[in-house]
N, C-alpha and C positions, 0 to 999 in steps of 0.2 A: 507782870504782876505775879508774885509767888503764891501758889495755892497749896493748901494742906488738905490731903484726902485721907480720911480716917475710916477704918473698918472696925466695927464693934463686934465683940464676942468674948469668950472666956479662954484664958490660957490653959495649957495642959492637954496631954494626950487623950484623956477621957472625954474631952469636949470636941475633939476633932470630928468634922463632918456632921455635927449636930445642926439642927435648924437655927438654933440661937447663935451659931457661929457663922451664919451666912455672910455677914458683913466682912469678916476676916477672909473667908473663902474667896469672895468676890474681889476684895482688895488685892489679894495675892495674884489673882489672875490678871487684874487690870495692870498692876505694876509690871508683870511679865510681858503683857501685850504691848505696853507702851515703852518697853526697853529700859526700865529703871534698874538701878544697881540692886544687888542682893540686899535683903533685909539684915540688919545687925542691931544688937541690943544697945539702946541709949540709956545710960544710967540716970541722967538728969530727968528724963521724962518717964522712966520706967516703961519703955515701949520699944517695940521693934520698928526701926525706921529705915526707909529706902529713899534715895534721891533720884530724881529723873527730870525729864523735860517734855513739855508738849509744845511743839514748835519752838519758839524762843523763850517761852515761859518756864521758869523753874517750878517743879512740883515736889512736895514732900509727902510720901506715903507713910502712914503711921498706924500701927496696931497696938493699942494699949495692952500692957501685960498685967493689968489689974483685972479683977472680975467685972462683969458687965455693969453692976450697980455703981462702980467707981470709975467708969470709963473717962469721965471728964477730967480727972486728975492729970492725965497725960497731956491734955490739950491746954490746960490753964496757962502754962507758961509760954505757949506758942501762939495763942490767939488772944487778942485784946479787942475790946469793944471799939467801934469805929471813931468815937469822939476823943480817943487818946491821940492827939496830934503827933506825938513823938514816935508812934508806932504805926504809921500809915500803911506799911507793908505787911502788918500782922493783924488785919482786922477780921472780924467774924464773917464778913462778906466773902472772904477768900477761903472759907472752910466748907468742905463737902463731907458729910457724914453718911456712910453706907451701913445699912442695918436691915435685919429681918422683919418681915411683916406678915403675920399669919392671917391677916384680913385681905390679902391679895393672893390670887391663884399663883401657884408655883411657876417661876420663870418670868413673871411679869415684873417690870420695874416702873416706878412712879417717882417723878422728881417734884419736890415741893420746897417752899422757902418761907421762913418766918411763921412757922406753925407751932402749936403746942407739942408736947411729947407724945400725946395720944396714949398715955399709959405705959410707954416703953421705958423701962427703968434706965437702960443705958443712955438713951437720948435725954432723959430727964437729968441725968448726971452731967451730961455735956452742957445742957442749957444752964444749969446751976453754976458750973465751973467758968463758962465764958460770959455769964451774966447777960445773956441775950438769946432770943429765939431767932434772930435775924441771920441765919446761915442756911446753906443749901443741904437738902437731904436727898439721898437716893434710897428709896425703899424697895426691897427685893421680896417678892412674894414667895411664901413657903407652903401654902395650903393647897390641898387637892381641889380640883374644879368639880362643881356640880353640873347637872344637865344643862343649866342655863349659862354656864361659863363663869359663874361667880365662885368665890371661895367658900369651901366647906369649913366654916369657922368652928373650932372647938369651944365648948362652953363650960364654965366652972373652973375655979382656980386649979384644982387637981388635974383636970384634963388638959388645961392650957399648959401647965408646967410639964406634964408628961410629953405633950406634943412638941414643945419647943426644944426640950432636951433630948428628944429622940433623934437617932441618926438617919441620914438620908439613905434610901435604897439606891441601887445603881441607876435605875431609870430616872429617879428624881434628881440625882446628881448630874445627869446629862442635861436636864432642864436648867439647873443652876449654872452650869458651864455656858449654856446659851445666853442666859441672863447676864453673865459676867461679860460676855462679848458686847452685848448691848450697853451695859454699864460703862465699858471702856470707851465706846463711841460717844456716850453721853458726857463722860468726863472731858473728852477731847473737845466736844462742842461747847461745853460750859466754859472751858479755859479760852478757847479761840473766839467764840461768838457770843458768850454770855448766857446766863441762866434762862432768860426769857425765851430765847431761841430754842434752847435745849428742851425746855418744858413744852413748847408748842409742838416739837417734833416727837418726843418720846412719850408724852402723855396722851397723844392722839389715840382715840379708840379705847 
């Protein structure tokens, strides 16, 4: 079964290594970890695309070259809702979307399925484009931890925007790289053993 693995973020040098680009950062690492081809620009989808395999299954890695709020445009032609019998190999069930979550401590990952956008504009765009919430998400934490091990969540639109568009420090990037390795393992498990197995393993604790 072919899978599409998408990493959300913003194109352009000024957004490199920002928290809101975590999906793209992690996707690049996963593609490299799993031995995919180099990314190249695909005019049809307006996205950077790389092809690879997990076991015998084909995997397409995709980074939309639109800004975050229009992330879904790149996926609309690749993913169709499951009830379209002519496109059984291109269902939303075969889509995995990776994105930043400032309500999780930095470096943590959480796998979910068939949930709302939770206010994330990029994910909201994907849901609108593929016309369903029934796809897999890998959320990657970007927030500092408090004494209890929970996320220190910024409050207020201005503080949230400043936080998500802020660049990672070197020690924070080390945590994101660790998260990317876990995310690569999660993607392998999703493809080989299914989302339920991956959720039980990677969401534990």
